[in-house]
N, C-alpha and C positions, 0 to 999 in steps of 0.2 A: 450859248456855247460854254463848255467847261473852261475854266481858267486854271485848272490844276497844272497843266503843262507849263504855263507861264510862271506860276508861282514856284514850281519845282525848278525850272531853269534859273530863276533868280536866286534861289537858295543853293543850287548845285545838288539838288536832291533827286531821288527817283520818285515816280508817281504811278498810280493806277486809278483810272476812271472806272467806277462801279456803274456799269451801263445797263445792267438788267433792270427790268421793270417788275417790282414786286412790293409787298406790303411793308418791307423794312428799309426801302431805299427811296431817296428823294433828292436827286442831284448830289450824289456822294462821290468822294474821291479819298484815296489814302496817299499820303506823302511820307517819305522816309529817307533818312540819310544813308540807309543801308539798302543793298539790292533787294528788290521785290520779286518773289517767285510766283507760283501758281495761285490762282484764286480758288475759293471754295465753290461748290456747285451752285449755291444760291447767290453768289457774288458778294456775300457780306464780309468776307475776310480774305486775307492774303498771307502766304508764308513770306517771311523776311529773314535773310541770312545776316545774322549779327556776328561777324567775325568767326564764322564756322558753326555757330549755333542757330538752330531754327526756332524762331518765335512766330506767333500768329497775331495779327492785328485785325480786329473786327470793328466795322464802322457802320452805325445805323442812323437813320433819320426816320423816326416813327411819326405816324399821322397825328396832326394837331386837331382833328375833328372827329367826334365831339371832344371838347376839352373839359375834363371833369371838374377842375378847380372853378372854372367859370360857371359850370352847371350848378355846383354847390352854393356859389355866392350870388346866384341870380343875375349874372352878367350875361347879357345877350351876345350870342356868337352864332351867326347863322340861324337855323331853325332848331337848334339843339334844345331839348326840353330841360327845365330846371330839375335838380335832384334834391331830395328831402333829407337824406341821411347817409351814413358811412357805408352801409351795406349796398345801397344803390350806386354809390360812387365806385366801389370796388368791382361790382358786377359790370358796370358800364366800361370801366377801364380795361377789364379783362376781355370784354367783347371787342373793344376798339383796337387793342394792341396784341391780343393773344395770337392772331395769325402770324404776325411778324416774329413773335417769340418762337413759334413752331419752326420757322425757317432758320432762326438762329440756332436752336437746339440741333437741328440736322447738320448745320455747317460746323458747329463746334466739335463734331467727331473728328474733323481733320486735325485739330489741335492736340489730341491726346498724345502724350509723350513729348510735346514741345518743351523747350527750356522755360518758356513763359508764354502767356497769352493775355491779350488785352481786349476789352470791349469798350468802345467809346462812341459818343455821338449825341445828337439832339433827341431825347426820348419823348419830349412833349408830354411828360407825366412826371410829377414830383416823386420824391423819395419817401419811403416809410420812415427813414431816419430823420427827416426834416419836419414832417407833419406829426409831431409828438405832443404829449400833454404839456411838456415844458415849453414848446413853441406856442401852444395855445395860451398858456399862462402869461407868456411874454408879449402876446398880441401879434405874433408873426403869422399865425395860421388860425383859421376858424374852428378846425376840428382836428383830432388825432385820427389819421387814416392810414391803414396798412396797404399802401399802394402796391399793386401786384407785380408790376414790371420789375422794379428794383428787388423786391423779395424773391422773384423767380430767378434773377441772375445771381443773387447771393446764394440761393439754394444749389446752384451749380458749382459752388466753390470759389466764386469771385468776390473780391473785396472792393468796397467803395474807397478809392484812394484818398479823396479829399477828407472824408469822415474818419479815416485812419489817423490823419494828422490833426484834424479839428473835430473831435467827437461831440463837442458842445454846440448844438445848433443855435442856441441863443447868442453865444459869444461870436459865432462865425456863421451867419446865415448863408453866405456865399451865393447870393442870388445871381443867376445868369440871365434870367428873363425879368426885366428887359432894361437896357441902358437908355432907351429912347423916351421913357415916360416918367411921370411923377409917381413915386411909390404910394402916395396917398390918394391917387385917382380912384374914385369909387367904381369906375367902369373898367378897371384893370386889377390884376393881382400879381405882384412880383414873386418870383420863386426860383428855385434851383431845379432846372430840368435838363441840364447838360452834365454828363458824367464821364468819368474814367474808372473802369473796373479792371482789376488786375488779378492774375492767378499764376502761381509758379512755385515749385519747391525752393524754399530758401529765399523767395523774393521779398524784398524789404522796400516799403514806400519811405523814401527819405524826406520828401517835401511835396507840397501841393500849393498851387497858386490860382487865384482868379485873375484873368487877364481882361482888361477892358479900358474904358475911356478915362477913368480918373479915380482918385482916392475919395472916400474910404471904401467904395464898392469894389475896387480892384486892387490887387497887390502888385501887378505888373501893368504899367500904363503904356498904351500905344495910342499915338495921336497922329492923324485922326483915326478914330476907331471905326472900322468899316461894316460892322454887323449890328443887327437888332438883338443879338445875344452876346453876352460875355462868354469867354472861353475858360476852360479848366486845363491847367498845365500841371504835370506831375513829374517828379524825378524818382526813378526806382533803381534798385540794384538787385542783380540776380546772378 
């Protein structure tokens, strides 16, 4: 059962359970301190009334299988085949999460003309801004990969909020996956797969934080930490 209502009640917030079944949703809900209006046709987003201005919040949880970083690193995960190169990884990621992006593109039409819009969630795919040559040289990543999901969202005019504040991936890897294991475990690979993307005329990202179980992995500490992912929090002005 969804705990969204219980969390919202504890905070004095509004909430919306995204109850449709499709490729972009997996036990999702949106919580807001401001009143929530109508949902978009594929249930990926809602209108929110921020002091008389309409914004849109889109929340996704994309499939984790097959998981291309594991496939590239020869880490067994179900029966997914291993991959040999960057092109295979991009093709596999496109096939895995492309249908969800099609649903998002359709729902984003509702946000045209809004004061601001946001896309956030667990993408289960890294960012092209993190798997760079600099990250490879620093030993953070095995290859430079132009991951297609984050590229597609940026092509729609959205900005990666955390990388706006911390453009240097080596200085701030901001791994969200995972706080539960050893980063040096050869049967796992830690990464940033949770994102906040923002769009709006005059919108400014003022700060961004990793929220999690402890320092130095997280900027905001919550104890006990309840998730197998760290979270991303951002502050914006528009």
